[in-house]
N, C-alpha and C positions, 0 to 999 in steps of 0.2 A: 417534521414530516407529518402529514395528515394520516388519520386512522385507516382510511380506505387504501391508501397507497401502501402503508405498512402491511396490511392484510394481503394485498396482491403480491408483494415481495415474498412474504412467508409462503404463500401458495406456490409461487414459482420455485422457490428454493426446495420445498419438499418434493416437487415434481422432478427436479433436476439433481436430487441428492446423489444418486448412483453415478451419474455422469461426472459430477464434480469430484466425488471420491476417487474415481478412476484417473482424472486429471492430476489430482494431488499426488497419487502414487507414481504417476509418470514423472512428476517433478522430482520426487525422491530418487528415481532412477537417473534422471538427468544430472542431479547433484551428487550422485554416488553415495546416497544415504540409505540406511536400512529402514528407518521409520522416523516419526516425528520427534522422537527423543533426541535425535542428532541435530535438530533445528534450534540451536540456541541463539544464533545471531543471523537474522534474515538478511541483513545487508551484506554480510560477508559471503553467505552461501549463494545469494541471488546474483552477486557480482560475477561469480565464476560461470554460472549458467547463462547469464546474459552475454558475457564475453564470447561464449561458444557460438552464440547466435549472431555474432558480428556487431553487438552493441557495446558501447562504453557507458558506464554508470557514474553519475556525479551528482553531488548536492550543491545547489546554488540558492542564495536567498533571493526570491523573486520579489519584484515590486508589487505584483498583484497577488494578494493573499487568497483570492478565490481559486487560483490554479494550484492543483496538487502536484501535477507532474506534466512533463512534455516529452513526447517521443518525436525525435527529429531525424529525418533521413534525407540527405542531399549529397551530391557529388561522391556517392559511394560510401559516405560516412554516416554512421547511425549512433544516436545517443539517447539515453534515458536520463532526463534531468529532473531531479526531485526538489521541491520547494522547501528549503530548510528554515524558512521563517515560520512554518507551521509546526504545531506540536509534534513531538516524536511519534506519538500514536498515529497521527494522520500521515506522516511520512511513511511509516511502516505499511499502512494500508494502501497508500498510493503506489508504492513499489510492488506490492503483491498484485494489485489491480493491473498494472502495466505488464507484469510477468505473464498474466493470462493472455493479453493481446499479442505479446511477442511469441509465445509458445504455441497458442492454440487458436488464435483468431482465424476464422474460416476465410475471410477476404483480407488482402493486404491493406495497409493504410492508404487512403485515397489522396491525402495531401502530404507534402513534405514535413509539415508540423501538425501533430495531433495533441490535443490538450485533454487532461483529465481534471475536471472541476472538483475541488475538494469536497468530499462528503456529499456529492450530488448523486442521488439514486435515480438514474434515468429509467424510463419505461422501455427503452430499446432492449431487445432480447440479449444482444451481445454484451451490453453494459451490465445487465442484471446478472449474467453468468460471470462476468469479470469480478463483480463485487462479491458474489457468492464464493467464487474461487479464492479471493483474497481473504475472506473471513475463515474459510475452511483451512487454508494454509497457515494463517496466523493462530487459529484456535482449533486444533485437531479435535475431532468429536469425542473420542474416549477420554482424553485428558481434560477437555472442557467440562464434560459431565462430572468427572471425578472432582475437579476443583470447585465447580458450582456447589456440589453436595457438601464439600468441606466448608466452604465459606458460609453456606446456609446454616450449618450447625454451630458456627462460632458465635459466641455471645458478645453482643455489643449493646451498649446503652442506646435506647430508642432505635433498635435494629429495624431495618426496612430493606426492601428489594434494592434500593439505590446503593446501599452499602455492599451488597453482594455484587452488583454490577461494576462498581468502581474497583473492587478488589480484583475482579476478573480483568478489567482494563489494565490494572497495574501488573498483574501476573503475566498476561499475554501480550502486553504492549499494543493494545488495539483500541480504536476509538469507541466512544460511548454507544453510538447508534449501531455500529457493527456488532458489539457485544449484546445489545438488547435484541437485535434481530436473531442472533445466534441462540439466545435463550428461548425465544419463541419458536423458532423453526425446529429445535430439538425438543420442544414441548416441556421445557423445564419451568417455564412460567406460562400460565394459562388464563389468568383473570383479566378479562377484557376491560373492566372498569378501571383497574389499576394501571393498565397499559396506557390509557389516555393521560394519566398523570405522568407516567414515565416518559412519554413522548414529549412532554412539555418541560422537561428538566433543562436548565440553562447551564452554560459553561461555568458561571459563577458558583452554582450549586455543586457542580462536579469538583471544582477547585476546593470548595469548603470541605467536601467529604474526603478528598485526598489528604488535606491538611489535618483534619480531625482524626483520621485513621493512620497517620504517620506513613503514608504511602509515598512513592517516588514522584515528587512534584516536577522533576525534570522532564518526565514524560509528557507533561502538559505545556511545555515550553518549546520554542523553536531554538535549535542549536545555532542557526545562522552560519553553518559550515559553508565555506566557499571553496570548492574544488577546481575552480576554473583554471588556474595556473597549472595545476598538476595535469588536468585533462588536456590542456593545450600542449604541454610538453610531451605528453604521451602521443598525441596526434602528430606532432612535428617529428619526433623520433621515428615513428612508424613510417611517415612519409619519406624521410631521408633514407631509411632502409630500402623502401620500394624504389626510390630513385637510383640507389646503388645497384639494384637488380634490373634497372631499366624497365620497371613496371609502372613508373610514374615520372613526370617531368617537373621541373621547378615551378613552372607556371601553374600547374595543377595544384601543387602543394600550397602555393601562395593563395590561390583561390579558396581552397578549403580553409586555410587559416583565417582569411578575411571573412568568410561566411560565418565561421565559428565565433569570431570576435564580434561581428554584427549581431548575431543571435544573443550573445551574452549581454551586449549593451542594451538590447531591446528588453530582455526579461529582467535584468538586474536593475535597470533604471539609474 
């Protein structure tokens, strides 16, 4: 990400700080949680919230590693599909990004299939808000500041800001760029010259730091979970129930199953 774009994101996030805080609190209410301390597994908590909005959540290994998530809505069926070939930190962020669109997007999706491009920080206002929301949900402000200060005070040989950032990645299960933005929007890091170096950090350098600090390397790998068969079984069982209540016919269920199989074939490769 270039320096000027980073600055624009920080400026927008500071401007929308109160709005995003309000949205995060609304999520806690939706999830029947008292505060961020209850949010130990975002996938488990988000699944329930998404289900209440009529969406089914599943992980599928996409053939296209640029896509972080897909929101699909057709024939009355709605799905959030996460790309499990991506590192777990990116999957977590993609999920929280899509949560914003499902819960708070002002205008409904224009197309039956909407894509979230992995770690792409668009200039569109709605996308900036969705990324800001994802970061705030994964990295609650008070806890983030507390852990930042803790990791800053820990002694490590050749200590640098990168070590603090990767420890925060590990602790919160969040991607590098999202952590870096969070550090600057909360004014925990301020040195503009150092920022240029931090913006140029490569995935290989992040891997090296995780390894050196004995952090959870699995967060940087794709799980390649494939929930398609479970998702399909859930859709078919729901369809059979609706057929038994005369709220759907066999032809409609067959069409939904065919569309879902075609979607899977398209994204799975």
